C-alpha angles and dihedrals in degrees: 000000000000090000089054091051090048088054090047088054089050090052092047094050088049087054093054105266112138110225123177125204090257093053087050090056092046089054093052091048089047091052091048092051099047097033127213102270095091110056097193093047090052092047094052094046094051090045090054089049100044112025118072104177139034090256090053092046090054091050090045093052091049095046095042090055094048094044093052097036111153098197095110113130097332101105103114094205090060101029120123088218089073090077125077107284116244129199117253117228122243094257099042118125120255090248089054091049093052093048095048091046093048091237103174095167092051092049092050090050092047091049092050090048095051088049089056092051093050095048101232087199087081092062099106107141133048090237088068099058097089088045090056092044091056094046091050091050092047091052090049092055106262093151092057090049093052089051092051091051093051092048091051091051091050091058090060097203122135092241089052094049089051089050093049090046090053091049091048089052090048091047090054090050090048091053090053093050094047090046090052094045089051091048089052092048093048090053085053100046108024102061095081090046090055092048090048093052093049093047092049089052094049093047090055096039118105107255090225089063094051115122119221089249089064095053098089093047092047090051086055092050092051094047086056091048091047091048090053093048091045092051092045099049093039092056088048092058095043094052089052098052096093093047123192126324112268099211099186095048089045091055093045094050092047099050087104090062093056093250100315108132101229096145113040117196127215142210107233125206113201110226110202117203111229122271103216128190112191128205108190121188104217097183116132093262095061103020095110093052093046091052093057094039092057090042088052097049099044089051091062091076091139095053104035121065098194138003122188111195131199127174126201147181114148090351139014126260129187109228109169092111089058091064090043091055106039135038111269096256095046092045089055092053090051094047095049091049093046093240112171090346123117096227131132116216101209134104111345113248114189092175092056093046094051090045091049093047090048092051100042110020106030091117087066088073128075140148086278093055126101106203107209116193123191117192149094094251090232101152101175089241094298127139106293097209093214089168091065090050091049087055091053092046087054097047097042132071092240141336118228120190121196114194120190089206123083117254092253088067095052112112095012119123113337093349115125096183096117090055093050094045097083088060097051125086086216139343128207139182106249112183103127135048087247088062090046092052093050093050096046091045086053093048092052096043098052101035 
């Protein structure tokens, strides 16, 4: 029964219920305490151990009822037992005997046993349904049933023909029941696989090709990635708080205890969270990438101490206050529409942007600052102002440039990327959320 409960937990996870290892163990202990004789008591006990919200309780109830469905072969209007029973011959297969006797309970048990043998948890894609039907039928003894039907037809007597007809009718019913069972199992186990495939597709999809309908799902994916990075880098900082044992200082401080080390002293290494200044191109060509980059960065509130944000197109606009005033997603919508922001959406001018930043905001950059620039470096053949970027490179800790175009496009047409490269600590293509995750992970790891 423990294996059955593990399969139920797999189905619940696939349906969206978050279940930790400790909750899994709680469910096993609850099932052991209440037993399996009372279905409703078992259901309520497992629900208390596994479902943590009303939404999860609703999912649990639905999943539990489907998982332990008892429909099987018990419907009287379709049951083979409604026909006149016929005696099975001594050499008939077990499946033939159950069909001729109308043994619905035996057929249901055989179906469940076959399902366990073929491991229904592996059913993840709709293209596998026919494969699993074939496997279940083979484990139930379909080959033996087919042999019995062929043998009866070869005999040629009227009684043998009636018996063969009944077996063919039972075989058709068996196909229907197995098909329904596989459909039910597919709905239990395949939901997570579909979600995983879609998430993987969106993570690798160019952000510029995203459609509006994908934005909500993409925001959910980014929140998951941000949560993982926050957890990863927060743990790294906590594990470093005590530092390394300072032996000399420990011995000196513990002289009063006659050499007993009651008060160990540590060498602390100060870990500064990165100070980030972001310059985001919000022109139409890179707007989608800028949207998700800012969403990503402002979600890292546990790992990043301070982010100063600017957006630009034809001019530069300081927008940190917008993120401080509104929730991140609402702030992004306001910025990309230019609401309450002094920005001109015209021809992109990187030279003017760097010149304006140097003249008005140079005090925002110090040797602790990482300058993060997101843009395609397409300057519409204007003056690139490489001297201004060189000054920013000299004053900052490092300059990181994320370009949504592949490197093969850098320097082509009106792209000034190759002229800016000497003043970048490193530059990367950044056109998918996977690129974003790798860059931000690097940024936090090597701060």
